[in-house]
PDB file of N, CA, C and O in Angstrom:
ATOM      1  N   MET A   1     -19.585  27.470   1.407  1.00  0.00           N
ATOM      2  CA  MET A   1     -19.035  26.274   0.783  1.00  0.00           C
ATOM      3  C   MET A   1     -17.830  25.805   1.577  1.00  0.00           C
ATOM      4  O   MET A   1     -17.035  26.614   2.056  1.00  0.00           O
ATOM      5  N   SER A   2     -17.703  24.514   1.709  1.00  0.00           N
ATOM      6  CA  SER A   2     -16.536  23.972   2.387  1.00  0.00           C
ATOM      7  C   SER A   2     -15.396  23.797   1.395  1.00  0.00           C
ATOM      8  O   SER A   2     -15.563  24.035   0.198  1.00  0.00           O
ATOM      9  N   GLY A   3     -14.263  23.391   1.882  1.00  0.00           N
ATOM     10  CA  GLY A   3     -13.099  23.214   1.029  1.00  0.00           C
ATOM     11  C   GLY A   3     -12.122  24.361   1.118  1.00  0.00           C
ATOM     12  O   GLY A   3     -11.239  24.495   0.270  1.00  0.00           O
ATOM     13  N   GLU A   4     -12.270  25.203   2.148  1.00  0.00           N
ATOM     14  CA  GLU A   4     -11.393  26.358   2.274  1.00  0.00           C
ATOM     15  C   GLU A   4      -9.944  25.948   2.514  1.00  0.00           C
ATOM     16  O   GLU A   4      -9.025  26.581   1.995  1.00  0.00           O
ATOM     17  N   ILE A   5      -9.738  24.896   3.296  1.00  0.00           N
ATOM     18  CA  ILE A   5      -8.368  24.431   3.556  1.00  0.00           C
ATOM     19  C   ILE A   5      -7.755  23.919   2.263  1.00  0.00           C
ATOM     20  O   ILE A   5      -6.594  24.203   1.967  1.00  0.00           O
ATOM     21  N   VAL A   6      -8.522  23.173   1.500  1.00  0.00           N
ATOM     22  CA  VAL A   6      -8.035  22.650   0.215  1.00  0.00           C
ATOM     23  C   VAL A   6      -7.659  23.813  -0.700  1.00  0.00           C
ATOM     24  O   VAL A   6      -6.603  23.794  -1.333  1.00  0.00           O
ATOM     25  N   GLU A   7      -8.514  24.810  -0.768  1.00  0.00           N
ATOM     26  CA  GLU A   7      -8.262  25.960  -1.629  1.00  0.00           C
ATOM     27  C   GLU A   7      -6.967  26.677  -1.243  1.00  0.00           C
ATOM     28  O   GLU A   7      -6.160  27.021  -2.107  1.00  0.00           O
ATOM     29  N   ARG A   8      -6.777  26.895   0.046  1.00  0.00           N
ATOM     30  CA  ARG A   8      -5.557  27.580   0.495  1.00  0.00           C
ATOM     31  C   ARG A   8      -4.312  26.763   0.219  1.00  0.00           C
ATOM     32  O   ARG A   8      -3.304  27.302  -0.239  1.00  0.00           O
ATOM     33  N   VAL A   9      -4.371  25.453   0.495  1.00  0.00           N
ATOM     34  CA  VAL A   9      -3.202  24.588   0.315  1.00  0.00           C
ATOM     35  C   VAL A   9      -2.833  24.462  -1.160  1.00  0.00           C
ATOM     36  O   VAL A   9      -1.668  24.623  -1.525  1.00  0.00           O
ATOM     37  N   VAL A  10      -3.809  24.177  -2.001  1.00  0.00           N
ATOM     38  CA  VAL A  10      -3.537  24.018  -3.437  1.00  0.00           C
ATOM     39  C   VAL A  10      -3.049  25.344  -4.021  1.00  0.00           C
ATOM     40  O   VAL A  10      -2.107  25.357  -4.813  1.00  0.00           O
ATOM     41  N   GLY A  11      -3.667  26.439  -3.645  1.00  0.00           N
ATOM     42  CA  GLY A  11      -3.242  27.751  -4.140  1.00  0.00           C
ATOM     43  C   GLY A  11      -1.813  28.068  -3.761  1.00  0.00           C
ATOM     44  O   GLY A  11      -1.050  28.592  -4.573  1.00  0.00           O
ATOM     45  N   TYR A  12      -1.449  27.753  -2.529  1.00  0.00           N
ATOM     46  CA  TYR A  12      -0.086  28.013  -2.074  1.00  0.00           C
ATOM     47  C   TYR A  12       0.925  27.150  -2.825  1.00  0.00           C
ATOM     48  O   TYR A  12       1.934  27.657  -3.313  1.00  0.00           O
ATOM     49  N   VAL A  13       0.658  25.859  -2.918  1.00  0.00           N
ATOM     50  CA  VAL A  13       1.604  24.941  -3.560  1.00  0.00           C
ATOM     51  C   VAL A  13       1.795  25.297  -5.031  1.00  0.00           C
ATOM     52  O   VAL A  13       2.927  25.376  -5.507  1.00  0.00           O
ATOM     53  N   VAL A  14       0.699  25.513  -5.751  1.00  0.00           N
ATOM     54  CA  VAL A  14       0.798  25.849  -7.169  1.00  0.00           C
ATOM     55  C   VAL A  14       1.509  27.194  -7.343  1.00  0.00           C
ATOM     56  O   VAL A  14       2.315  27.355  -8.260  1.00  0.00           O
ATOM     57  N   GLY A  15       1.216  28.149  -6.478  1.00  0.00           N
ATOM     58  CA  GLY A  15       1.860  29.456  -6.552  1.00  0.00           C
ATOM     59  C   GLY A  15       3.364  29.386  -6.359  1.00  0.00           C
ATOM     60  O   GLY A  15       4.099  30.202  -6.917  1.00  0.00           O
ATOM     61  N   GLN A  16       3.832  28.422  -5.578  1.00  0.00           N
ATOM     62  CA  GLN A  16       5.262  28.260  -5.353  1.00  0.00           C
ATOM     63  C   GLN A  16       5.956  27.555  -6.515  1.00  0.00           C
ATOM     64  O   GLN A  16       7.155  27.739  -6.723  1.00  0.00           O
ATOM     65  N   ILE A  17       5.220  26.756  -7.269  1.00  0.00           N
ATOM     66  CA  ILE A  17       5.808  25.991  -8.369  1.00  0.00           C
ATOM     67  C   ILE A  17       5.973  26.839  -9.626  1.00  0.00           C
ATOM     68  O   ILE A  17       6.988  26.731 -10.314  1.00  0.00           O
ATOM     69  N   VAL A  18       4.997  27.673  -9.930  1.00  0.00           N
ATOM     70  CA  VAL A  18       4.988  28.404 -11.203  1.00  0.00           C
ATOM     71  C   VAL A  18       5.917  29.612 -11.164  1.00  0.00           C
ATOM     72  O   VAL A  18       6.285  30.105 -10.097  1.00  0.00           O
ATOM     73  N   ASP A  19       6.291  30.082 -12.373  1.00  0.00           N
ATOM     74  CA  ASP A  19       7.089  31.305 -12.483  1.00  0.00           C
ATOM     75  C   ASP A  19       6.206  32.541 -12.370  1.00  0.00           C
ATOM     76  O   ASP A  19       6.604  33.542 -11.774  1.00  0.00           O
ATOM     77  N   ASP A  20       5.007  32.470 -12.944  1.00  0.00           N
ATOM     78  CA  ASP A  20       4.097  33.613 -12.969  1.00  0.00           C
ATOM     79  C   ASP A  20       2.921  33.347 -12.030  1.00  0.00           C
ATOM     80  O   ASP A  20       1.855  32.917 -12.471  1.00  0.00           O
ATOM     81  N   ALA A  21       3.117  33.601 -10.742  1.00  0.00           N
ATOM     82  CA  ALA A  21       2.088  33.310  -9.740  1.00  0.00           C
ATOM     83  C   ALA A  21       0.846  34.183  -9.927  1.00  0.00           C
ATOM     84  O   ALA A  21      -0.243  33.812  -9.491  1.00  0.00           O
ATOM     85  N   GLU A  22       1.005  35.336 -10.571  1.00  0.00           N
ATOM     86  CA  GLU A  22      -0.130  36.231 -10.801  1.00  0.00           C
ATOM     87  C   GLU A  22      -1.160  35.612 -11.745  1.00  0.00           C
ATOM     88  O   GLU A  22      -2.343  35.946 -11.679  1.00  0.00           O
ATOM     89  N   SER A  23      -0.718  34.720 -12.615  1.00  0.00           N
ATOM     90  CA  SER A  23      -1.622  34.154 -13.621  1.00  0.00           C
ATOM     91  C   SER A  23      -2.393  32.930 -13.121  1.00  0.00           C
ATOM     92  O   SER A  23      -3.237  32.402 -13.844  1.00  0.00           O
ATOM     93  N   VAL A  24      -2.121  32.479 -11.914  1.00  0.00           N
ATOM     94  CA  VAL A  24      -2.792  31.288 -11.395  1.00  0.00           C
ATOM     95  C   VAL A  24      -4.239  31.629 -11.034  1.00  0.00           C
ATOM     96  O   VAL A  24      -4.504  32.578 -10.296  1.00  0.00           O
ATOM     97  N   GLU A  25      -5.162  30.839 -11.570  1.00  0.00           N
ATOM     98  CA  GLU A  25      -6.576  30.976 -11.231  1.00  0.00           C
ATOM     99  C   GLU A  25      -7.033  29.667 -10.605  1.00  0.00           C
ATOM    100  O   GLU A  25      -6.858  28.597 -11.187  1.00  0.00           O
ATOM    101  N   LEU A  26      -7.614  29.758  -9.426  1.00  0.00           N
ATOM    102  CA  LEU A  26      -8.074  28.575  -8.708  1.00  0.00           C
ATOM    103  C   LEU A  26      -9.557  28.729  -8.427  1.00  0.00           C
ATOM    104  O   LEU A  26      -9.985  29.694  -7.794  1.00  0.00           O
ATOM    105  N   THR A  27     -10.338  27.768  -8.906  1.00  0.00           N
ATOM    106  CA  THR A  27     -11.783  27.783  -8.705  1.00  0.00           C
ATOM    107  C   THR A  27     -12.176  26.505  -7.978  1.00  0.00           C
ATOM    108  O   THR A  27     -11.788  25.410  -8.385  1.00  0.00           O
ATOM    109  N   MET A  28     -12.939  26.643  -6.908  1.00  0.00           N
ATOM    110  CA  MET A  28     -13.430  25.487  -6.165  1.00  0.00           C
ATOM    111  C   MET A  28     -14.841  25.171  -6.620  1.00  0.00           C
ATOM    112  O   MET A  28     -15.697  26.053  -6.687  1.00  0.00           O
ATOM    113  N   VAL A  29     -15.080  23.893  -6.936  1.00  0.00           N
ATOM    114  CA  VAL A  29     -16.393  23.445  -7.398  1.00  0.00           C
ATOM    115  C   VAL A  29     -16.894  22.377  -6.431  1.00  0.00           C
ATOM    116  O   VAL A  29     -16.202  21.397  -6.156  1.00  0.00           O
ATOM    117  N   GLN A  30     -18.104  22.581  -5.921  1.00  0.00           N
ATOM    118  CA  GLN A  30     -18.726  21.611  -5.032  1.00  0.00           C
ATOM    119  C   GLN A  30     -19.448  20.593  -5.902  1.00  0.00           C
ATOM    120  O   GLN A  30     -20.386  20.952  -6.614  1.00  0.00           O
ATOM    121  N   GLU A  31     -19.031  19.326  -5.860  1.00  0.00           N
ATOM    122  CA  GLU A  31     -19.639  18.312  -6.721  1.00  0.00           C
ATOM    123  C   GLU A  31     -20.597  17.398  -5.968  1.00  0.00           C
ATOM    124  O   GLU A  31     -21.222  16.520  -6.564  1.00  0.00           O
ATOM    125  N   GLY A  32     -20.706  17.593  -4.720  1.00  0.00           N
ATOM    126  CA  GLY A  32     -21.606  16.799  -3.892  1.00  0.00           C
ATOM    127  C   GLY A  32     -21.472  17.289  -2.468  1.00  0.00           C
ATOM    128  O   GLY A  32     -20.698  18.206  -2.196  1.00  0.00           O
ATOM    129  N   PRO A  33     -22.211  16.693  -1.564  1.00  0.00           N
ATOM    130  CA  PRO A  33     -22.140  17.176  -0.176  1.00  0.00           C
ATOM    131  C   PRO A  33     -20.750  16.996   0.440  1.00  0.00           C
ATOM    132  O   PRO A  33     -20.360  17.764   1.319  1.00  0.00           O
ATOM    133  N   ASP A  34     -20.009  15.998  -0.013  1.00  0.00           N
ATOM    134  CA  ASP A  34     -18.690  15.744   0.565  1.00  0.00           C
ATOM    135  C   ASP A  34     -17.582  15.740  -0.476  1.00  0.00           C
ATOM    136  O   ASP A  34     -16.487  15.252  -0.198  1.00  0.00           O
ATOM    137  N   ASP A  35     -17.834  16.268  -1.659  1.00  0.00           N
ATOM    138  CA  ASP A  35     -16.846  16.245  -2.736  1.00  0.00           C
ATOM    139  C   ASP A  35     -16.589  17.649  -3.257  1.00  0.00           C
ATOM    140  O   ASP A  35     -17.522  18.383  -3.582  1.00  0.00           O
ATOM    141  N   VAL A  36     -15.300  18.021  -3.335  1.00  0.00           N
ATOM    142  CA  VAL A  36     -14.908  19.294  -3.925  1.00  0.00           C
ATOM    143  C   VAL A  36     -13.820  19.040  -4.963  1.00  0.00           C
ATOM    144  O   VAL A  36     -13.046  18.088  -4.860  1.00  0.00           O
ATOM    145  N   VAL A  37     -13.783  19.913  -5.958  1.00  0.00           N
ATOM    146  CA  VAL A  37     -12.763  19.834  -6.994  1.00  0.00           C
ATOM    147  C   VAL A  37     -12.130  21.205  -7.128  1.00  0.00           C
ATOM    148  O   VAL A  37     -12.828  22.210  -7.259  1.00  0.00           O
ATOM    149  N   ALA A  38     -10.806  21.243  -7.095  1.00  0.00           N
ATOM    150  CA  ALA A  38     -10.070  22.483  -7.331  1.00  0.00           C
ATOM    151  C   ALA A  38      -9.675  22.509  -8.793  1.00  0.00           C
ATOM    152  O   ALA A  38      -8.936  21.640  -9.256  1.00  0.00           O
ATOM    153  N   GLU A  39     -10.164  23.503  -9.525  1.00  0.00           N
ATOM    154  CA  GLU A  39      -9.812  23.659 -10.930  1.00  0.00           C
ATOM    155  C   GLU A  39      -8.704  24.699 -11.017  1.00  0.00           C
ATOM    156  O   GLU A  39      -8.886  25.850 -10.619  1.00  0.00           O
ATOM    157  N   VAL A  40      -7.551  24.284 -11.541  1.00  0.00           N
ATOM    158  CA  VAL A  40      -6.365  25.136 -11.579  1.00  0.00           C
ATOM    159  C   VAL A  40      -6.068  25.533 -13.016  1.00  0.00           C
ATOM    160  O   VAL A  40      -5.952  24.683 -13.899  1.00  0.00           O
ATOM    161  N   LYS A  41      -5.945  26.845 -13.241  1.00  0.00           N
ATOM    162  CA  LYS A  41      -5.518  27.366 -14.539  1.00  0.00           C
ATOM    163  C   LYS A  41      -4.234  28.152 -14.299  1.00  0.00           C
ATOM    164  O   LYS A  41      -4.142  28.938 -13.356  1.00  0.00           O
ATOM    165  N   THR A  42      -3.240  27.930 -15.165  1.00  0.00           N
ATOM    166  CA  THR A  42      -1.990  28.676 -15.079  1.00  0.00           C
ATOM    167  C   THR A  42      -1.654  29.226 -16.454  1.00  0.00           C
ATOM    168  O   THR A  42      -2.332  28.927 -17.437  1.00  0.00           O
ATOM    169  N   ALA A  43      -0.611  30.026 -16.516  1.00  0.00           N
ATOM    170  CA  ALA A  43      -0.104  30.473 -17.808  1.00  0.00           C
ATOM    171  C   ALA A  43       0.367  29.234 -18.569  1.00  0.00           C
ATOM    172  O   ALA A  43       0.809  28.258 -17.964  1.00  0.00           O
ATOM    173  N   SER A  44       0.270  29.280 -19.893  1.00  0.00           N
ATOM    174  CA  SER A  44       0.588  28.091 -20.687  1.00  0.00           C
ATOM    175  C   SER A  44       2.016  27.612 -20.478  1.00  0.00           C
ATOM    176  O   SER A  44       2.263  26.407 -20.525  1.00  0.00           O
ATOM    177  N   GLN A  45       2.967  28.519 -20.248  1.00  0.00           N
ATOM    178  CA  GLN A  45       4.351  28.093 -20.043  1.00  0.00           C
ATOM    179  C   GLN A  45       4.564  27.452 -18.675  1.00  0.00           C
ATOM    180  O   GLN A  45       5.575  26.780 -18.469  1.00  0.00           O
ATOM    181  N   ASP A  46       3.646  27.641 -17.743  1.00  0.00           N
ATOM    182  CA  ASP A  46       3.784  27.057 -16.404  1.00  0.00           C
ATOM    183  C   ASP A  46       3.064  25.723 -16.258  1.00  0.00           C
ATOM    184  O   ASP A  46       3.314  24.998 -15.294  1.00  0.00           O
ATOM    185  N   MET A  47       2.183  25.383 -17.183  1.00  0.00           N
ATOM    186  CA  MET A  47       1.390  24.162 -17.036  1.00  0.00           C
ATOM    187  C   MET A  47       2.285  22.921 -16.960  1.00  0.00           C
ATOM    188  O   MET A  47       2.006  22.007 -16.184  1.00  0.00           O
ATOM    189  N   GLY A  48       3.344  22.882 -17.748  1.00  0.00           N
ATOM    190  CA  GLY A  48       4.263  21.747 -17.711  1.00  0.00           C
ATOM    191  C   GLY A  48       4.936  21.600 -16.368  1.00  0.00           C
ATOM    192  O   GLY A  48       5.170  20.479 -15.916  1.00  0.00           O
ATOM    193  N   ARG A  49       5.254  22.708 -15.718  1.00  0.00           N
ATOM    194  CA  ARG A  49       5.875  22.662 -14.390  1.00  0.00           C
ATOM    195  C   ARG A  49       4.898  22.100 -13.362  1.00  0.00           C
ATOM    196  O   ARG A  49       5.288  21.349 -12.468  1.00  0.00           O
ATOM    197  N   VAL A  50       3.632  22.468 -13.496  1.00  0.00           N
ATOM    198  CA  VAL A  50       2.621  22.029 -12.538  1.00  0.00           C
ATOM    199  C   VAL A  50       2.314  20.541 -12.714  1.00  0.00           C
ATOM    200  O   VAL A  50       2.081  19.833 -11.735  1.00  0.00           O
ATOM    201  N   ILE A  51       2.312  20.070 -13.959  1.00  0.00           N
ATOM    202  CA  ILE A  51       2.020  18.659 -14.199  1.00  0.00           C
ATOM    203  C   ILE A  51       3.248  17.795 -13.933  1.00  0.00           C
ATOM    204  O   ILE A  51       3.130  16.715 -13.355  1.00  0.00           O
ATOM    205  N   GLY A  52       4.412  18.255 -14.344  1.00  0.00           N
ATOM    206  CA  GLY A  52       5.643  17.515 -14.076  1.00  0.00           C
ATOM    207  C   GLY A  52       5.844  16.342 -15.019  1.00  0.00           C
ATOM    208  O   GLY A  52       4.969  16.001 -15.815  1.00  0.00           O
ATOM    209  N   ARG A  53       7.001  15.741 -14.913  1.00  0.00           N
ATOM    210  CA  ARG A  53       7.298  14.578 -15.748  1.00  0.00           C
ATOM    211  C   ARG A  53       6.425  13.407 -15.337  1.00  0.00           C
ATOM    212  O   ARG A  53       6.334  13.041 -14.165  1.00  0.00           O
ATOM    213  N   ARG A  54       5.787  12.835 -16.350  1.00  0.00           N
ATOM    214  CA  ARG A  54       4.879  11.702 -16.145  1.00  0.00           C
ATOM    215  C   ARG A  54       3.788  12.000 -15.115  1.00  0.00           C
ATOM    216  O   ARG A  54       3.226  11.078 -14.525  1.00  0.00           O
ATOM    217  N   GLY A  55       3.491  13.267 -14.900  1.00  0.00           N
ATOM    218  CA  GLY A  55       2.417  13.650 -13.992  1.00  0.00           C
ATOM    219  C   GLY A  55       2.747  13.529 -12.519  1.00  0.00           C
ATOM    220  O   GLY A  55       1.844  13.505 -11.682  1.00  0.00           O
ATOM    221  N   ARG A  56       4.015  13.454 -12.194  1.00  0.00           N
ATOM    222  CA  ARG A  56       4.405  13.253 -10.784  1.00  0.00           C
ATOM    223  C   ARG A  56       4.036  14.434  -9.902  1.00  0.00           C
ATOM    224  O   ARG A  56       3.543  14.247  -8.789  1.00  0.00           O
ATOM    225  N   VAL A  57       4.270  15.643 -10.386  1.00  0.00           N
ATOM    226  CA  VAL A  57       3.947  16.832  -9.586  1.00  0.00           C
ATOM    227  C   VAL A  57       2.433  16.943  -9.419  1.00  0.00           C
ATOM    228  O   VAL A  57       1.948  17.248  -8.329  1.00  0.00           O
ATOM    229  N   ALA A  58       1.687  16.696 -10.498  1.00  0.00           N
ATOM    230  CA  ALA A  58       0.221  16.749 -10.418  1.00  0.00           C
ATOM    231  C   ALA A  58      -0.298  15.723  -9.422  1.00  0.00           C
ATOM    232  O   ALA A  58      -1.210  16.009  -8.647  1.00  0.00           O
ATOM    233  N   ARG A  59       0.277  14.541  -9.443  1.00  0.00           N
ATOM    234  CA  ARG A  59      -0.130  13.487  -8.501  1.00  0.00           C
ATOM    235  C   ARG A  59       0.157  13.917  -7.062  1.00  0.00           C
ATOM    236  O   ARG A  59      -0.648  13.681  -6.161  1.00  0.00           O
ATOM    237  N   ALA A  60       1.312  14.549  -6.860  1.00  0.00           N
ATOM    238  CA  ALA A  60       1.663  15.023  -5.513  1.00  0.00           C
ATOM    239  C   ALA A  60       0.703  16.113  -5.051  1.00  0.00           C
ATOM    240  O   ALA A  60       0.309  16.137  -3.885  1.00  0.00           O
ATOM    241  N   ILE A  61       0.325  17.013  -5.954  1.00  0.00           N
ATOM    242  CA  ILE A  61      -0.626  18.072  -5.604  1.00  0.00           C
ATOM    243  C   ILE A  61      -1.974  17.460  -5.237  1.00  0.00           C
ATOM    244  O   ILE A  61      -2.618  17.908  -4.287  1.00  0.00           O
ATOM    245  N   ARG A  62      -2.404  16.448  -5.975  1.00  0.00           N
ATOM    246  CA  ARG A  62      -3.677  15.781  -5.653  1.00  0.00           C
ATOM    247  C   ARG A  62      -3.610  15.094  -4.293  1.00  0.00           C
ATOM    248  O   ARG A  62      -4.584  15.110  -3.541  1.00  0.00           O
ATOM    249  N   THR A  63      -2.472  14.497  -3.977  1.00  0.00           N
ATOM    250  CA  THR A  63      -2.309  13.838  -2.677  1.00  0.00           C
ATOM    251  C   THR A  63      -2.375  14.857  -1.547  1.00  0.00           C
ATOM    252  O   THR A  63      -3.028  14.621  -0.531  1.00  0.00           O
ATOM    253  N   ILE A  64      -1.705  15.979  -1.721  1.00  0.00           N
ATOM    254  CA  ILE A  64      -1.731  17.040  -0.706  1.00  0.00           C
ATOM    255  C   ILE A  64      -3.145  17.591  -0.546  1.00  0.00           C
ATOM    256  O   ILE A  64      -3.590  17.856   0.571  1.00  0.00           O
ATOM    257  N   ALA A  65      -3.853  17.764  -1.672  1.00  0.00           N
ATOM    258  CA  ALA A  65      -5.230  18.267  -1.619  1.00  0.00           C
ATOM    259  C   ALA A  65      -6.126  17.310  -0.852  1.00  0.00           C
ATOM    260  O   ALA A  65      -6.968  17.747  -0.069  1.00  0.00           O
ATOM    261  N   GLN A  66      -5.957  16.009  -1.066  1.00  0.00           N
ATOM    262  CA  GLN A  66      -6.778  15.032  -0.346  1.00  0.00           C
ATOM    263  C   GLN A  66      -6.450  15.037   1.140  1.00  0.00           C
ATOM    264  O   GLN A  66      -7.344  14.890   1.973  1.00  0.00           O
ATOM    265  N   ALA A  67      -5.172  15.206   1.480  1.00  0.00           N
ATOM    266  CA  ALA A  67      -4.795  15.285   2.895  1.00  0.00           C
ATOM    267  C   ALA A  67      -5.439  16.504   3.555  1.00  0.00           C
ATOM    268  O   ALA A  67      -5.892  16.431   4.697  1.00  0.00           O
ATOM    269  N   ALA A  68      -5.477  17.622   2.830  1.00  0.00           N
ATOM    270  CA  ALA A  68      -6.132  18.827   3.357  1.00  0.00           C
ATOM    271  C   ALA A  68      -7.637  18.599   3.481  1.00  0.00           C
ATOM    272  O   ALA A  68      -8.254  19.051   4.445  1.00  0.00           O
ATOM    273  N   ALA A  69      -8.226  17.906   2.518  1.00  0.00           N
ATOM    274  CA  ALA A  69      -9.665  17.641   2.559  1.00  0.00           C
ATOM    275  C   ALA A  69     -10.034  16.721   3.708  1.00  0.00           C
ATOM    276  O   ALA A  69     -11.129  16.828   4.262  1.00  0.00           O
ATOM    277  N   ASP A  70      -9.139  15.824   4.071  1.00  0.00           N
ATOM    278  CA  ASP A  70      -9.394  14.932   5.197  1.00  0.00           C
ATOM    279  C   ASP A  70      -9.620  15.719   6.481  1.00  0.00           C
ATOM    280  O   ASP A  70     -10.370  15.280   7.353  1.00  0.00           O
ATOM    281  N   GLU A  71      -8.982  16.873   6.605  1.00  0.00           N
ATOM    282  CA  GLU A  71      -9.174  17.729   7.779  1.00  0.00           C
ATOM    283  C   GLU A  71     -10.609  18.232   7.873  1.00  0.00           C
ATOM    284  O   GLU A  71     -11.112  18.496   8.965  1.00  0.00           O
ATOM    285  N   GLU A  72     -11.262  18.362   6.727  1.00  0.00           N
ATOM    286  CA  GLU A  72     -12.633  18.853   6.678  1.00  0.00           C
ATOM    287  C   GLU A  72     -13.650  17.735   6.490  1.00  0.00           C
ATOM    288  O   GLU A  72     -14.851  17.996   6.419  1.00  0.00           O
ATOM    289  N   GLY A  73     -13.186  16.507   6.410  1.00  0.00           N
ATOM    290  CA  GLY A  73     -14.084  15.382   6.202  1.00  0.00           C
ATOM    291  C   GLY A  73     -14.630  15.311   4.787  1.00  0.00           C
ATOM    292  O   GLY A  73     -15.767  14.891   4.574  1.00  0.00           O
ATOM    293  N   LEU A  74     -13.816  15.724   3.817  1.00  0.00           N
ATOM    294  CA  LEU A  74     -14.245  15.777   2.419  1.00  0.00           C
ATOM    295  C   LEU A  74     -13.393  14.870   1.549  1.00  0.00           C
ATOM    296  O   LEU A  74     -12.369  14.343   1.984  1.00  0.00           O
ATOM    297  N   ASN A  75     -13.840  14.699   0.305  1.00  0.00           N
ATOM    298  CA  ASN A  75     -13.029  14.097  -0.750  1.00  0.00           C
ATOM    299  C   ASN A  75     -12.687  15.234  -1.704  1.00  0.00           C
ATOM    300  O   ASN A  75     -13.547  16.041  -2.055  1.00  0.00           O
ATOM    301  N   ALA A  76     -11.412  15.291  -2.124  1.00  0.00           N
ATOM    302  CA  ALA A  76     -10.994  16.386  -2.997  1.00  0.00           C
ATOM    303  C   ALA A  76     -10.347  15.848  -4.253  1.00  0.00           C
ATOM    304  O   ALA A  76      -9.698  14.802  -4.243  1.00  0.00           O
ATOM    305  N   GLY A  77     -10.533  16.575  -5.322  1.00  0.00           N
ATOM    306  CA  GLY A  77      -9.866  16.309  -6.580  1.00  0.00           C
ATOM    307  C   GLY A  77      -9.260  17.584  -7.098  1.00  0.00           C
ATOM    308  O   GLY A  77      -9.667  18.677  -6.705  1.00  0.00           O
ATOM    309  N   VAL A  78      -8.297  17.454  -7.972  1.00  0.00           N
ATOM    310  CA  VAL A  78      -7.672  18.623  -8.589  1.00  0.00           C
ATOM    311  C   VAL A  78      -7.654  18.393 -10.091  1.00  0.00           C
ATOM    312  O   VAL A  78      -7.196  17.350 -10.558  1.00  0.00           O
ATOM    313  N   GLU A  79      -8.152  19.365 -10.848  1.00  0.00           N
ATOM    314  CA  GLU A  79      -8.138  19.311 -12.305  1.00  0.00           C
ATOM    315  C   GLU A  79      -7.293  20.465 -12.812  1.00  0.00           C
ATOM    316  O   GLU A  79      -7.408  21.594 -12.334  1.00  0.00           O
ATOM    317  N   PHE A  80      -6.450  20.172 -13.781  1.00  0.00           N
ATOM    318  CA  PHE A  80      -5.600  21.188 -14.395  1.00  0.00           C
ATOM    319  C   PHE A  80      -6.183  21.521 -15.752  1.00  0.00           C
ATOM    320  O   PHE A  80      -6.295  20.651 -16.616  1.00  0.00           O
ATOM    321  N   ILE A  81      -6.554  22.772 -15.942  1.00  0.00           N
ATOM    322  CA  ILE A  81      -7.295  23.208 -17.134  1.00  0.00           C
ATOM    323  C   ILE A  81      -6.405  24.098 -17.989  1.00  0.00           C
ATOM    324  O   ILE A  81      -5.772  25.030 -17.494  1.00  0.00           O
ATOM    325  N   ASP A  82      -6.369  23.788 -19.301  1.00  0.00           N
ATOM    326  CA  ASP A  82      -5.599  24.624 -20.243  1.00  0.00           C
ATOM    327  C   ASP A  82      -6.302  25.914 -20.502  1.00  0.00           C
ATOM    328  O   ASP A  82      -5.808  26.743 -21.266  1.00  0.00           O
TER     329      ASP A  82
END
């Protein structure tokens, strides 16, 4: 499966934001030949940090993920799951 760069980048960024990096679960889902989605689960107390005020941090993570996906010729999305 492709999307390895996206997985590494999103995992690193989210791991640096949260307090409990051990609880971060990242699952890559292939949604088409050129589409991947990173599903991020964190501890409930860290979810607010990952999303940020008005979703600014989440938007930044999605932008970084798309930049990483561009290296692989893919489209990437990031979903934050409770």
